C-alpha positions as CSV (number, residue, x, y, z in Angstrom):
1,M,3.4,7.7,16.8
2,Q,3.8,8.2,13.0
3,K,0.7,9.4,11.1
4,F,-0.8,7.3,8.4
5,A,0.3,8.3,4.9
6,D,-0.7,6.7,1.7
7,E,1.0,9.0,-0.9
8,A,4.5,10.4,-1.2
9,L,6.5,12.4,-3.8
10,I,10.1,11.5,-3.7
11,E,13.3,12.0,-5.8
12,V,15.8,9.3,-6.2
13,S,19.2,9.3,-7.8
14,S,21.8,6.6,-8.4
15,G,25.4,7.2,-7.7
16,N,28.0,8.7,-10.1
17,G,30.8,6.5,-11.3
18,G,34.3,7.4,-10.0
19,N,36.8,9.0,-12.4
20,G,39.7,7.0,-13.8
21,C,43.2,8.0,-12.7
22,V,46.2,9.0,-14.6
23,A,49.3,7.8,-12.8
24,F,52.7,6.2,-13.4
25,R,54.9,3.8,-11.4
26,H,57.7,5.6,-9.6
27,E,59.7,2.9,-7.9
28,K,63.4,2.6,-7.3
29,Y,65.3,0.6,-9.9
30,I,62.2,0.6,-12.2
31,P,62.6,3.5,-14.6
32,K,59.7,4.3,-16.8
33,G,57.5,2.0,-14.9
34,G,54.5,2.6,-17.1
35,P,50.9,3.6,-16.3
36,S,49.4,2.6,-13.0
37,G,46.2,4.6,-12.8
38,G,43.2,2.5,-11.6
39,D,39.6,2.6,-12.7
40,G,36.9,4.5,-10.8
41,G,34.4,2.6,-8.8
42,R,30.8,2.1,-9.9
43,G,28.1,4.3,-8.5
44,G,25.5,2.8,-6.1
45,D,22.1,1.5,-7.3
46,V,18.6,2.6,-6.1
47,I,16.7,-0.5,-4.9
48,F,13.1,-0.8,-3.6
49,A,12.3,-3.6,-1.2
50,V,9.1,-4.7,0.5
51,R,8.9,-5.1,4.3
52,R,5.7,-6.8,5.4
53,N,5.7,-5.2,8.8
54,M,5.3,-1.8,7.3
55,R,1.8,-0.3,7.0
56,T,2.3,3.3,5.9
57,L,4.4,5.6,3.7
58,S,5.0,8.1,6.6
59,H,8.7,7.5,6.5
60,L,8.8,9.0,3.0
61,K,7.2,12.2,4.3
62,Y,10.2,12.9,6.5
63,K,12.8,11.9,3.9
64,Q,12.0,12.7,0.3
65,Y,15.4,12.6,-1.4
66,F,17.3,9.4,-1.7
67,K,20.8,9.3,-3.4
68,A,23.1,6.3,-3.7
69,E,26.7,6.8,-2.9
70,N,29.1,7.9,-5.7
71,G,31.9,5.6,-6.7
72,R,35.4,6.6,-5.5
73,D,38.0,7.8,-8.0
74,G,40.7,5.4,-9.1
75,E,44.2,5.9,-7.6
76,G,47.8,5.2,-8.5
77,K,49.6,1.9,-8.1
78,G,46.8,0.2,-9.9
79,C,44.3,0.9,-7.1
80,Y,40.7,0.8,-8.3
81,G,38.1,3.1,-6.7
82,R,35.6,1.5,-4.3
83,N,32.0,1.0,-5.6
84,G,29.4,3.3,-4.1
85,Q,26.9,1.8,-1.6
86,D,23.4,1.2,-2.8
87,T,20.5,3.0,-1.3
88,V,17.5,0.7,-0.4
89,I,14.1,2.2,0.0
90,F,11.7,0.1,2.0
91,L,8.0,0.1,1.2
92,P,4.9,-1.7,2.6
93,P,3.1,-4.4,0.6
94,G,0.7,-3.0,-1.9
95,S,2.8,0.0,-2.8
96,V,2.8,1.3,-6.4
97,I,5.6,3.3,-7.9
98,K,4.7,5.8,-10.6
99,D,6.6,8.3,-12.7
100,A,5.7,11.7,-11.2
101,E,5.7,13.4,-14.6
102,T,3.7,11.0,-16.7
103,G,1.8,8.9,-14.2
104,E,3.1,5.7,-15.8
105,T,3.2,2.7,-13.4
106,I,6.8,1.6,-12.9
107,R,6.3,-1.2,-10.3
108,D,3.3,-2.6,-8.5
109,F,4.3,-4.3,-5.3
110,G,0.8,-5.7,-4.9
111,K,1.6,-8.2,-7.7
112,D,5.3,-8.8,-7.1
113,E,7.1,-8.3,-3.8
114,Q,10.6,-9.2,-5.1
115,D,13.3,-6.6,-4.6
116,F,13.3,-4.1,-7.5
117,L,16.6,-2.6,-8.9
118,F,15.2,0.6,-10.2
119,L,18.3,2.7,-11.1
120,K,21.8,1.4,-11.8
121,G,24.7,3.5,-10.8
122,G,27.1,5.0,-13.3
123,N,30.0,3.0,-14.4
124,G,33.5,4.0,-13.2
125,G,35.8,5.6,-15.7
126,W,38.9,3.7,-17.0
127,G,42.3,4.6,-15.6
128,N,45.3,5.1,-17.9
129,I,46.4,1.5,-17.2
130,R,43.7,0.5,-19.6
131,F,45.1,2.5,-22.5
132,K,48.6,1.0,-22.5
133,S,49.6,-0.5,-25.9
134,S,52.6,-1.4,-27.9
135,I,52.6,1.9,-29.6
136,N,51.6,4.0,-26.5
137,Q,53.7,2.9,-23.5
138,A,52.8,6.0,-21.4
139,P,49.2,7.0,-22.0
140,R,48.0,10.1,-20.3
141,K,44.4,9.4,-20.9
142,A,41.7,8.4,-18.4
143,L,37.9,8.5,-18.6
144,P,35.5,10.2,-16.2
145,G,32.9,8.2,-14.5
146,K,29.4,8.0,-15.9
147,P,26.8,10.1,-14.1
148,G,24.0,8.5,-12.1
149,I,20.3,8.8,-13.1
150,K,17.8,11.0,-11.3
151,R,14.0,10.5,-11.3
152,R,11.0,12.0,-9.5
153,L,8.5,9.4,-8.3
154,Q,5.0,9.2,-7.0
155,V,4.6,6.4,-4.5
156,E,1.1,5.3,-3.6
157,L,-0.1,2.7,-1.1
158,Q,-3.1,0.5,-1.9
159,V,-3.9,-1.6,1.2
160,L,-3.9,-5.4,0.6
161,A,-6.9,-7.1,2.1
162,D,-9.3,-9.9,1.3
163,V,-12.5,-8.1,2.4
164,G,-13.2,-4.4,2.3
165,L,-15.8,-2.9,4.6
166,V,-17.8,-0.2,2.9
167,G,-20.5,2.0,4.4
168,F,-21.6,5.4,5.6
169,P,-20.0,6.9,8.7
170,N,-21.3,5.1,11.9
171,A,-22.6,2.1,9.9
172,G,-20.7,-0.2,12.3
173,K,-17.6,-1.0,10.2
174,S,-15.2,-0.4,13.0
175,S,-17.3,-2.3,15.5
176,L,-17.5,-5.3,13.2
177,L,-13.7,-5.2,12.6
178,D,-13.2,-5.1,16.4
179,K,-15.6,-8.1,16.8
180,F,-13.9,-10.2,14.2
181,T,-10.3,-9.3,14.9
182,N,-7.9,-7.7,17.4
183,A,-7.4,-4.6,15.4
184,R,-9.0,-2.4,18.1
185,P,-10.1,0.5,15.8
186,K,-11.4,3.7,17.4
187,I,-15.1,3.5,18.0
188,A,-17.4,6.5,18.9
189,P,-20.9,7.7,18.2
190,Y,-20.0,10.5,15.9
191,P,-19.3,10.5,12.1
192,F,-15.8,9.9,10.6
193,T,-14.4,8.2,13.6
194,T,-12.2,6.2,11.3
195,K,-9.6,8.5,9.7
196,I,-7.3,5.9,8.2
197,P,-7.8,2.4,6.8
198,N,-7.6,-0.2,9.6
199,L,-6.6,-3.8,9.0
200,G,-7.5,-6.9,11.0
201,V,-7.1,-10.6,10.6
202,L,-10.1,-12.9,11.0
203,T,-9.0,-16.5,11.7
204,L,-11.6,-19.1,10.7
205,G,-11.8,-22.6,12.3
206,S,-10.9,-25.9,10.8
207,G,-12.5,-26.8,7.4
208,Y,-11.4,-23.5,5.8
209,D,-7.8,-24.2,5.0
210,D,-8.0,-22.2,1.8
211,A,-9.1,-19.1,3.6
212,K,-8.1,-19.7,7.2
213,D,-6.8,-16.2,7.8
214,I,-8.8,-13.4,6.1
215,I,-7.5,-9.8,6.1
216,I,-10.3,-7.3,6.6
217,A,-9.9,-3.6,5.8
218,D,-12.1,-0.9,7.5
219,I,-12.3,2.0,5.1
220,P,-13.2,5.5,6.3
221,G,-16.9,6.1,5.8
222,L,-18.3,7.3,2.5
223,I,-20.9,10.0,1.8
224,E,-22.9,10.8,-1.3
225,G,-20.6,12.5,-3.7
226,A,-17.4,10.8,-2.4
227,S,-16.4,9.9,-5.9
228,E,-16.3,13.6,-6.7
229,G,-14.1,14.4,-3.7
230,L,-16.6,15.0,-0.9
231,G,-15.9,13.7,2.6
232,L,-13.0,11.5,3.6
233,G,-13.8,8.4,1.6
234,I,-12.6,9.4,-1.8
235,R,-9.0,9.4,-0.6
236,F,-9.2,5.8,0.5
237,L,-11.4,4.3,-2.2
238,K,-8.3,3.0,-3.9
239,H,-7.6,0.9,-0.9
240,I,-10.4,-1.5,-1.7
241,S,-9.4,-1.9,-5.3
242,R,-7.3,-5.0,-4.4
243,T,-9.9,-6.7,-2.2
244,A,-11.5,-9.9,-3.3
245,V,-14.9,-9.2,-1.5
246,L,-16.8,-6.0,-0.7
247,A,-19.0,-6.0,2.4
248,F,-21.6,-3.2,2.3
249,L,-22.7,-2.3,5.8
250,I,-26.1,-0.8,6.1
251,D,-27.3,0.7,9.4
252,I,-30.8,-0.9,9.7
253,G,-31.8,1.7,12.3
254,D,-31.4,4.6,9.8
255,D,-34.6,5.7,8.1
256,N,-32.8,5.9,4.8
257,F,-31.6,2.3,5.0
258,L,-33.3,1.3,1.7
259,Q,-31.4,3.9,-0.3
260,A,-28.0,3.3,1.3
261,F,-26.8,0.4,-0.9
262,D,-27.8,2.2,-4.1
263,I,-25.8,5.3,-3.1
264,L,-22.8,3.3,-2.0
265,Y,-22.9,1.2,-5.2
266,N,-23.1,4.3,-7.4
267,E,-20.2,6.0,-5.7
268,L,-18.0,2.9,-6.2
269,Q,-19.1,2.6,-9.8
270,A,-18.3,6.2,-10.5
271,F,-14.8,5.8,-9.0
272,S,-14.1,2.5,-10.7
273,P,-16.4,0.1,-12.6
274,E,-14.1,-2.7,-11.6
275,L,-15.0,-2.3,-7.9
276,V,-18.7,-3.1,-8.4
277,A,-17.8,-6.3,-10.3
278,K,-16.3,-7.8,-7.2
279,R,-18.0,-10.4,-5.0
280,R,-20.1,-8.7,-2.4
281,V,-22.5,-9.1,0.5
282,I,-24.9,-6.6,2.1
283,I,-24.7,-6.6,5.9
284,A,-27.6,-5.1,7.8
285,T,-26.1,-3.9,11.2
286,K,-27.5,-3.1,14.6
287,L,-30.3,-5.7,14.8
288,D,-30.1,-5.2,18.5
289,L,-31.9,-1.9,18.1
290,E,-35.1,-4.0,18.5
291,N,-34.3,-3.9,22.2
292,G,-33.2,-0.3,22.4
293,A,-29.5,-1.1,22.9
294,D,-26.6,-1.0,20.5
295,A,-23.0,-1.8,21.1
296,D,-22.0,0.0,17.9
297,E,-22.6,3.2,19.7
298,A,-20.7,4.4,22.7
299,D,-23.6,6.1,24.5
300,T,-26.5,3.6,24.6
301,D,-28.8,6.1,26.5
302,T,-29.2,8.1,23.4
303,I,-30.3,5.3,21.1
304,D,-33.7,5.7,19.4
305,V,-35.6,2.5,18.6
306,P,-36.9,2.7,15.0
307,A,-40.7,3.0,14.7
308,V,-40.6,0.1,12.2
309,P,-39.2,-3.1,13.9
310,V,-35.7,-3.8,12.6
311,R,-36.7,-7.4,11.7
312,Q,-39.3,-6.0,9.3
313,R,-36.7,-3.6,7.9
314,L,-34.3,-6.5,7.3
315,E,-37.0,-8.3,5.3
316,E,-37.7,-5.2,3.3
317,L,-34.0,-4.9,2.5
318,K,-33.9,-8.6,1.4
319,A,-37.1,-8.1,-0.7
320,K,-35.6,-5.0,-2.5
321,Y,-32.4,-6.9,-3.4
322,P,-33.4,-10.5,-4.1
323,Q,-30.3,-11.0,-6.3
324,E,-27.9,-10.0,-3.5
325,Q,-26.8,-11.8,-0.4
326,V,-28.3,-9.9,2.5
327,V,-27.5,-10.9,6.1
328,G,-28.4,-9.3,9.4
329,I,-26.0,-9.0,12.4
330,S,-25.7,-7.5,15.8
331,V,-22.2,-6.8,17.1
332,F,-23.8,-6.2,20.6
333,S,-25.5,-9.6,20.9
334,G,-23.3,-11.5,18.5
335,E,-26.3,-12.5,16.4
336,G,-25.3,-13.5,12.8
337,I,-21.6,-13.0,13.5
338,P,-20.5,-16.7,13.1
339,E,-22.6,-17.1,10.0
340,L,-21.1,-14.0,8.5
341,A,-17.6,-15.2,9.2
342,I,-18.3,-18.4,7.3
343,L,-19.9,-16.6,4.4
344,L,-16.9,-14.2,4.1
345,G,-14.6,-17.2,4.2
346,S,-16.5,-18.9,1.4
347,L,-16.6,-15.8,-0.8
348,V,-12.8,-15.3,-0.4
349,A,-12.2,-19.0,-1.1
350,E,-14.3,-18.7,-4.3
351,D,-12.3,-15.8,-5.5
352,A,-9.1,-17.7,-5.0
353,V,-10.2,-20.6,-7.2
């Protein structure tokens, strides 16, 4: 199984053009047959293409140098050299190609998934057949092929999704993704269970034609200081930059539940002010802790019921953020799940308008 990779440094090179040929016809009964050297073939191009079934850049970790084929040299008897074969580099949707030296964005496949001809191969050189004239019947001149172009590139993957799940480790992101979709992410009662972004598709019922299928991304849990490089989250914050809606998951059973949203909001704002300008919803998870059971955790025997009832905590959360949409759910009992699906569908549809 290939490991997830969202960055790669590669070197690409188009093919050299083939050299032109100096040759003359040597056939019986045709003295001084004249020049017959053919042109060299054109070098192959470097092309990037999107494949929607790809989800990672791991293939670029194993092969980091891509070179198109050189054009073949021209030959006698007017034979032109064969053009070099193009090299096609496949990328997943959402990939961004940047110049490795300057950081300049060359192509963003999150905006345009059409095939991209990046480097053209060198032209083939002319053979001496091209230089024949009335005053030069036997030219001994041919041109070399033009060299190809070499570039070093930084390729980054930014996951394409409609909704990004944001929260601290063990806030219930993976459990919600599992409930909504068939993504089947790894779920366990210890922090940083999610090591890579997981994607799932939530299919809504009739009446939501504009947002019938919603792609949800589960991002590895953030911690305070993530925007400065702490924890696992900073590496994947870029993956929610393309989402239409952010869902902030708050563990209602955690004693610091009232500070969680502020911390998460500040980390996202420090990373990119554009992130906090997106549509969002606050989701209070684990309402089933009222009864001492929680499906978001693997070992229900170790669950501690909060001293303050979770229903009261939910009301406190709503009171603190009256300007935000705050909903409570339980993945274990299913409470609030259908309503949340409808809400997410509405928010995604609003963004598309």
